[in-house]
C-alpha positions in Angstrom: 3.3 88.1 29.5 -0.2 89.2 28.7 -2.6 86.5 27.9 -3.7 86.2 24.4 -6.9 84.7 23.4 -6.9 82.2 20.5 -10.0 82.3 18.5 -11.2 79.0 16.9 -11.5 79.3 13.1 -14.9 79.8 11.9 -16.7 76.6 10.7 -17.6 76.8 7.0 -21.2 77.2 6.2 -22.9 74.2 4.8 -23.3 74.1 1.0 -26.7 74.4 -0.5 -28.8 71.2 -0.2 -27.1 70.2 3.1 -23.8 69.1 1.6 -20.8 69.5 3.7 -17.1 68.8 3.3 -17.7 65.1 4.0 -20.6 64.7 1.7 -20.7 67.4 -0.9 -17.0 68.2 -1.2 -16.0 68.0 -4.9 -13.1 65.8 -3.9 -15.3 63.2 -2.3 -18.7 63.2 -4.0 -17.5 62.3 -7.5 -15.4 59.5 -6.1 -18.4 58.0 -4.4 -20.5 58.3 -7.5 -17.8 56.7 -9.6 -17.5 53.8 -7.0 -21.3 53.3 -7.1 -21.3 53.4 -10.9 -18.5 50.7 -11.0 -20.4 48.5 -8.6 -23.6 48.8 -10.7 -21.7 48.0 -13.8 -20.1 44.9 -12.1 -23.5 43.8 -10.9 -24.9 44.1 -14.4 -22.1 42.0 -15.8 -22.6 39.4 -13.0 -26.4 39.3 -13.4 -26.5 36.7 -16.2 -24.1 34.4 -14.2 -26.2 34.9 -11.0 -29.4 34.1 -12.9 -27.8 31.0 -14.4 -26.4 30.0 -11.0 -29.8 30.4 -9.4 -31.6 28.5 -12.1 -29.1 25.6 -12.3 -27.9 25.4 -8.6 -30.0 27.3 -6.1 -33.5 26.4 -7.5 -32.7 22.6 -7.9 -31.4 22.4 -4.4 -34.4 24.1 -2.9 -36.8 22.1 -5.0 -35.0 18.8 -4.0 -35.2 19.7 -0.3 -38.9 20.5 -0.6 -39.6 17.4 -2.8 -37.9 15.1 -0.2 -40.7 16.0 2.3 -43.4 14.5 0.1 -44.4 11.0 -0.8 -43.7 9.2 -4.1 -46.6 10.9 -5.9 -45.6 14.3 -4.7 -49.1 15.1 -3.3 -48.9 14.1 0.3 -46.7 15.7 2.9 -44.7 13.1 4.9 -42.1 15.2 6.6 -39.0 13.3 7.5 -40.4 9.9 6.7 -38.3 9.6 3.5 -35.1 10.3 5.6 -36.1 7.6 8.1 -36.9 5.2 5.2 -33.4 5.7 3.8 -31.8 4.1 6.9 -34.3 1.2 7.0 -33.7 0.2 3.3 -31.0 -2.5 3.0 -30.0 -1.3 -0.5 -29.4 2.2 0.8 -27.4 0.9 3.7 -25.2 -1.1 1.3 -24.8 2.0 -0.9 -23.7 4.0 2.2 -21.2 1.3 3.1 -19.8 1.2 -0.4 -19.6 4.9 -0.6 -17.6 4.9 2.6 -15.2 2.4 1.1 -14.8 4.7 -1.9 -14.2 7.7 0.3 -11.6 6.0 2.4 -9.7 3.9 -0.2 -9.8 5.7 -3.6 -8.5 9.2 -2.5 -5.7 7.7 -0.4 -4.6 5.4 -3.2 -4.8 8.1 -5.8 -2.9 10.7 -3.7 -0.2 8.2 -2.8 0.1 6.9 -6.3 0.3 10.5 -7.7 3.0 11.4 -5.1 5.1 8.4 -5.9 4.9 8.9 -9.7 5.5 12.6 -9.4 8.7 12.0 -7.4 9.9 9.2 -9.8 9.1 11.1 -13.0 11.4 13.9 -11.8 14.3 11.5 -12.3 13.5 10.3 -15.8 14.5 11.9 -19.1 11.1 11.9 -20.8 9.1 13.1 -17.8 6.8 15.4 -19.9 5.9 12.6 -22.3 5.2 10.2 -19.4 2.9 12.7 -17.7 1.1 13.3 -21.0 0.4 9.5 -21.4 -0.9 9.2 -17.9 -3.0 12.3 -18.3 -4.7 11.1 -21.5 -7.4 9.1 -19.8 -8.8 12.4 -18.4 -9.9 13.1 -22.0 -12.1 10.0 -22.0 -15.6 10.2 -20.6 -16.5 8.0 -17.7 -19.0 6.2 -19.9 -16.3 5.3 -22.4 -13.9 4.3 -19.7 -16.6 2.1 -18.1 -17.1 0.3 -21.4 -13.4 -0.2 -21.8 -13.0 -1.7 -18.4 -16.1 -3.8 -18.7 -14.3 -5.6 -21.5 -11.0 -5.6 -19.7 -12.6 -7.4 -16.7 -14.5 -10.0 -18.8 -14.3 -13.5 -17.4 -13.7 -15.1 -20.9 -9.9 -15.0 -21.4 -10.5 -14.6 -25.2 -12.0 -11.2 -24.5 -10.9 -10.0 -21.0 -7.3 -8.7 -21.0 -6.7 -9.3 -17.3 -7.9 -12.9 -17.4 -5.9 -13.6 -20.5 -2.8 -12.5 -18.6 -3.9 -14.5 -15.5 -4.6 -17.7 -17.5 -1.3 -17.3 -19.4 0.7 -17.0 -16.2 -1.2 -19.9 -14.6 -0.7 -22.2 -17.6 3.0 -21.4 -17.7 3.5 -22.8 -14.2 0.8 -25.5 -14.4 2.0 -28.5 -16.3 -1.2 -30.6 -16.5 -4.0 -30.3 -18.9 -7.7 -30.5 -18.3 -10.3 -32.5 -20.1 -13.6 -31.7 -18.4 -15.9 -33.5 -20.8 -13.8 -36.7 -21.1 -15.2 -40.1 -20.1 -14.2 -43.7 -20.5 -15.0 -45.4 -23.8 -15.5 -48.8 -22.1 -17.0 -48.8 -18.6 -15.6 -52.3 -18.1 -12.1 -51.0 -18.1 -12.3 -47.8 -16.0 -14.6 -47.3 -13.0 -15.5 -43.8 -11.8 -14.7 -42.9 -8.1 -16.7 -40.7 -5.8 -14.1 -37.9 -6.2 -14.4 -37.9 -10.0 -11.3 -40.0 -10.7 -11.2 -43.1 -12.9 -9.4 -46.3 -11.9 -8.9 -49.5 -13.8 -11.0 -52.4 -12.7 -8.3 -55.0 -13.5 -4.9 -55.1 -11.8 -1.6 -55.0 -13.7 2.0 -55.7 -12.9 5.3 -54.4 -14.2 5.8 -55.5 -17.8 2.1 -55.2 -18.6 0.4 -52.6 -20.9 -2.7 -50.7 -19.8 -4.2 -48.6 -22.5 -6.8 -46.0 -21.4 -9.3 -45.0 -24.1 -11.4 -41.9 -23.5 -14.1 -40.2 -25.6 -16.0 -36.9 -25.3 -12.9 -34.7 -26.0 -13.7 -32.2 -28.7 -10.8 -31.2 -31.0 -10.8 -27.6 -29.6 -10.0 -29.0 -26.1 -6.9 -30.8 -27.3 -3.6 -29.1 -26.6 -1.7 -27.7 -29.6 1.1 -30.2 -29.0 -1.1 -33.2 -29.1 0.2 -35.9 -31.5 -1.3 -39.1 -32.9 -1.5 -41.8 -30.3 1.1 -44.6 -30.3 0.1 -48.1 -29.2 2.3 -48.8 -26.1 1.9 -52.6 -26.6 4.0 -52.3 -29.8 6.9 -50.9 -27.8 9.8 -53.0 -26.7 8.8 -55.0 -23.6 10.4 -54.0 -20.4 10.4 -56.2 -17.3 10.1 -53.4 -14.7 7.9 -51.1 -16.7 4.1 -50.6 -16.4 3.2 -48.6 -19.4 0.3 -47.6 -21.7 -1.3 -44.9 -23.6 -4.2 -42.5 -22.9 -5.9 -41.5 -26.2 -9.2 -40.4 -27.8 -10.8 -43.6 -28.8 -12.7 -42.0 -31.6 -11.8 -41.5 -35.3 -13.0 -38.4 -37.0 -15.0 -39.2 -40.1 -15.8 -42.8 -38.9 -13.8 -46.0 -39.0 -11.4 -47.4 -36.4 -12.0 -50.1 -33.9 -13.1 -49.5 -30.3 -10.4 -50.3 -27.8 -7.6 -50.2 -30.3 -5.3 -47.3 -31.1 -5.8 -46.2 -34.7 -3.4 -44.0 -36.7 -5.9 -41.1 -36.9 -6.7 -41.0 -33.2 -5.0 -38.4 -31.0 -3.1 -39.0 -27.8 -4.0 -37.0 -24.6 -0.9 -35.1 -23.5 -0.1 -33.9 -20.0 -2.7 -36.2 -18.4 -1.8 -37.2 -14.8 -1.6 -41.0 -14.3 -1.1 -42.7 -10.9 0.0 -46.3 -10.0 -2.0 -47.4 -6.9 -1.1 -50.5 -4.9 -3.4 -53.0 -3.2 -3.8 -50.8 -0.1 -5.0 -47.8 -2.2 -1.7 -45.9 -1.8 -0.2 -44.0 -4.7 3.3 -45.4 -5.3 4.1 -43.6 -8.5 2.9 -40.8 -10.6 3.7 -39.6 -14.1 2.3 -37.5 -16.9 1.5 -38.5 -20.4 3.7 -37.4 -23.3 2.4 -35.5 -26.4 1.3 -38.8 -28.0 -0.5 -39.9 -24.8 2.0 -42.5 -23.8 3.1 -43.0 -20.1 5.2 -45.5 -18.2 6.1 -46.3 -14.6 9.8 -47.2 -14.0 11.3 -49.1 -11.1 8.0 -50.5 -9.7 8.3 -53.3 -7.2 6.8 -56.6 -8.2 3.1 -56.8 -7.4 -0.3 -55.9 -8.7 -1.3 -52.3 -9.3 -4.3 -50.3 -10.5 -3.9 -47.4 -12.9 -5.8 -44.2 -11.9 -6.6 -41.0 -13.7 -6.9 -38.4 -10.9 -10.0 -36.1 -10.7 -7.9 -33.0 -11.5 -7.6 -34.2 -15.1 -11.4 -33.7 -15.5 -11.8 -30.4 -13.6 -12.8 -27.3 -15.5 -9.7 -25.5 -16.8 -8.6 -22.4 -15.0 -10.6 -19.4 -16.3 -9.0 -16.6 -14.5 -10.3 -14.3 -11.7 -13.9 -13.3 -11.4 -13.3 -9.6 -11.5 -17.0 -8.8 -12.0 -18.2 -11.1 -9.2 -19.7 -9.9 -5.9 -16.4 -10.1 -4.0 -14.2 -8.0 -6.3 -16.6 -5.7 -8.1 -16.0 -2.6 -6.0 -12.2 -2.9 -6.0 -12.4 -3.5 -9.8 -14.3 -0.3 -10.3 -12.0 1.6 -8.0 -9.1 0.4 -10.2 -10.8 1.9 -13.3 -11.3 5.1 -11.4 -7.6 5.2 -10.5 -6.7 4.7 -14.2 -8.7 7.8 -15.1 -7.6 10.2 -12.3 -3.9 9.2 -11.7 -2.8 11.7 -14.4 -4.6 14.5 -12.6 -3.0 13.8 -9.3 0.4 13.3 -11.0 0.3 16.7 -12.8 -1.0 18.6 -9.8 1.5 17.1 -7.3 4.3 17.4 -9.9 3.6 21.2 -10.2 3.9 21.5 -6.4 7.1 19.5 -6.5 8.7 21.7 -9.2 7.9 24.7 -7.0 9.7 23.3 -4.0 12.9 25.1 -2.9 15.8 23.0 -4.1 18.3 24.5 -1.7 16.6 22.6 1.2 17.0 19.3 -0.6 20.6 20.0 -1.5 21.4 21.0 2.1 19.9 17.7 3.3 22.0 15.7 0.8 25.1 17.6 2.0 24.2 16.7 5.6 24.1 13.0 4.6 20.4 12.4 4.3 19.5 9.5 1.9 16.6 9.6 -0.6 14.1 8.0 1.7 14.8 10.5 4.5 14.5 13.4 2.1 11.2 12.0 0.8 9.8 11.4 4.2 11.1 14.4 6.1 11.3 17.1 3.4 9.3 16.3 0.3 6.1 15.1 1.9 5.9 17.9 4.5 6.5 20.6 2.0 3.9 19.1 -0.4 1.3 18.7 2.4 -0.9 21.6 1.1 -1.0 20.2 -2.4 -1.6 16.6 -1.2 -4.5 17.8 1.0 -6.1 19.6 -2.0 -5.8 16.5 -4.2 -7.2 14.3 -1.4 -10.2 16.5 -0.6 -10.9 17.0 -4.3 -11.0 13.3 -4.8 -13.2 12.8 -1.7 -15.8 15.2 -3.4 -15.5 13.3 -6.7 -15.9 9.8 -5.3 -19.0 10.8 -3.4 -20.6 11.6 -6.8 -19.3 8.6 -8.7 -22.1 7.1 -10.8 -21.1 6.3 -14.4 -18.4 3.8 -13.7 -20.5 1.8 -11.3 -23.5 1.8 -13.6 -21.6 0.7 -16.7 -19.0 -1.7 -15.3 -21.1 -3.7 -12.8 -23.3 -6.3 -14.4 -27.0 -6.4 -13.5 -26.8 -9.4 -11.1 -24.0 -7.7 -9.0 -25.0 -4.1 -9.4 -26.4 -4.0 -5.9 -23.1 -5.3 -4.5 -21.3 -2.3 -6.1 -24.1 0.2 -5.4 -23.2 3.7 -4.2 -25.3 6.7 -3.1 -25.4 8.4 -6.5 -26.5 5.2 -8.3 -29.0 4.4 -5.5 -30.5 7.9 -5.9 -31.0 7.3 -9.7 -32.3 3.7 -9.2 -34.9 4.9 -6.6 -36.0 7.9 -8.6 -35.9 6.8 -12.3 -34.4 3.2 -12.5 -37.6 1.3 -11.5 -38.3 2.6 -8.0 -40.3 5.7 -9.3 -40.1 7.2 -5.8 -38.8 10.7 -6.3 -39.5 11.7 -2.7 -37.0 9.1 -1.4 -34.7 9.8 -4.3 -34.7 13.5 -3.3 -33.9 12.6 0.3 -30.9 10.6 -1.0 -29.9 13.7 -3.0 -30.1 15.9 0.1 -28.0 13.3 2.0 -25.4 13.3 -0.7 -25.3 17.1 -0.7 -24.8 17.2 3.1 -21.9 14.8 2.8 -20.2 16.8 0.0 -20.7 20.3 1.4 -18.1 20.0 4.3 -15.4 18.8 1.9 -16.2 21.7 -0.5 -16.1 24.3 2.4 -12.7 22.9 3.5 -11.3 23.1 0.0 -12.5 26.7 -0.5 -11.0 27.8 2.8 -7.7 26.2 1.9 -7.7 28.0 -1.5 -8.4 31.3 0.2 -5.6 30.8 2.8 -3.2 29.9 0.1 -4.0 33.2 -1.8 -3.7 35.4 1.2 
């Protein structure tokens, strides 16, 4: 077969101006021009946001980094001296310690509480209303929430809700009463011991009456069930009884006789009274009635002293010192949980509603109980949502400022100090050292950035 030569097609001549099929072809050139036009329009729309972002974010960050390299006046370059000073300052070290407590404790509690409430609200009828109530604190500013909890944590039970509850529960189980300002009317009858108790100087035996007159008890300190005192000596004698009355030996408006029970004088109820033998051993103990009367039955023959224990004169229980140095940080974390629990509940609840129900139903058919379903199915499937909630709260607690500033009283503010508050105190709250304050700001930024990057990557992976 004769060989035939195949001639390659002629290459088209370039268009005028150097345009070829890849560049000047009518099918391609307009498309590129349209793409460039769309990009330019998008850039024009983004320009105001970019300018705003640069003015409010980029410029302050760069300025803070630069300012951290200068001294308090901002005129002398000191390099990294401010960063070294941070870790020599005891107040800053305490702020770092407290911030670490916040980062470890608050996000874990909030995520766990949100998870538990989200699972439980699925099983109640009014789940939406319950979520709405828990989410409402998110509408309150941190400043207002701090003022609310400053009152809630007040030491005075008349104002502080928590201490009002604590005192009410304590008094319900504590039978005795306290008269911290009471003292004997006649020092020849009662002698004060080293422990603060009062003991009769004279001995008494069964069948005798020992009346104990006290003064210094204001009417407001008397229990509501206090009745007029009744003279025990007027009662029917009893051969095996040592009895008496403890009363306020003072008549309002004047009158009355010292050492005698007058009709207008009040008894001292719930006062502990002890019978002490010659060896100093307590052989019997009782409590005064509402009219102040007391009695010891079935005492053996002998001589006894009557003693009012020191606990009668101790300060009354005033509740828990929530705003003290020991509990101030947990108290503020409690206020933070009150604000953010609704956020965690709603976010985790949304993830819970998107879970495949067939997996849970299959587990129930296989005999799994609710705890096994929760631990082996619910938590693993909700892991992405739980991580997002946890990391978001880590970022938030690193920047917490308002609650600590408002709730912590001045004397214990250093005990509750965190990095954001320390940065403000050093820069504007009396320190007037904006170089050191800027260094604290840079440290706070460096601590927040990794958590932000982690969160952004998780969002991107979830969208891909």
